[in-house]
C-alpha angles and dihedrals in degrees: 000000000000119000117254109263099172136274110297115230084233085076090056092049088047089059094044090055090043090057087055095046114019095175134130087242093058093044093048092051094046105030090112089063087054094049094048105034103031117019098034093052093045090050090051094045096052092046087053093051097040095092093060100029108024131252112314131219113233110208123233116252095229123096120230098234095169095107101020133099088213105081099184106136103213137059113239093220138033116237135183129185131203103206128198097176136001105303095354126108151068125310133196125185136180123201141140091297095052133244124001125185129189143164144176135068117338121194100332119200117264091256092051093042085055092050090046093051091049091053094049088050090057114100093227107035092037095058087047090058090048090053093048092050090048087059094048090049089051089052089056101264121134129207117250122242103235099126145115119273088222135034121287115256114271097026125097119244089234093056109138092234098035093132090059093045090059096065122108090185120022108202136141124211141180133200111218096177116200108321121183091258094056099092091042134079088255088076088081093056091049093047091047089050091051093048091049091053085058094045097096089052094046090047094049093054090044091053095045094049098039108142093007116123 
């Protein structure tokens, strides 16, 4: 396997063009760009990070359109996730806008969400999460917006952590864009640093949801 040398800007250009022409004809004509400038670097990156974060899953570039009104066949980004528990882990993505990094707990099961909310409700563990999220915010990460418009059933509206209790997924993310280091080997160092900034959050979720399906 080739060593990771960065994400070529040709990959970003590929996705910008794919957003304009999401067709099989375009894909077939430019698949070599995807293979060389998107997939190969992602494979190399995840291999380089595997010893520290675990083996990552690289997502397929094809959309599942079976139950979607949107029948465009191809995703307009390439993502990979290094999971430590169901729905819990680190995420990296390349698209037209550049590099996107996220981490946390994504779409937990009903049982896992109940455990998560009970832990947020706890007066010791809940503040732990608040402190961790304050640290990720200071590092430039923003909370996602996958949450209820009202309070979850069984919790008072004036709960001190009601905003956290409303989340259905609890992830943080940061858009890095296309910094000068993105097409260089230094990108692995920067992505590793960002994932390590998210390690306390990922490990908190993994500990809370251990053994929960």
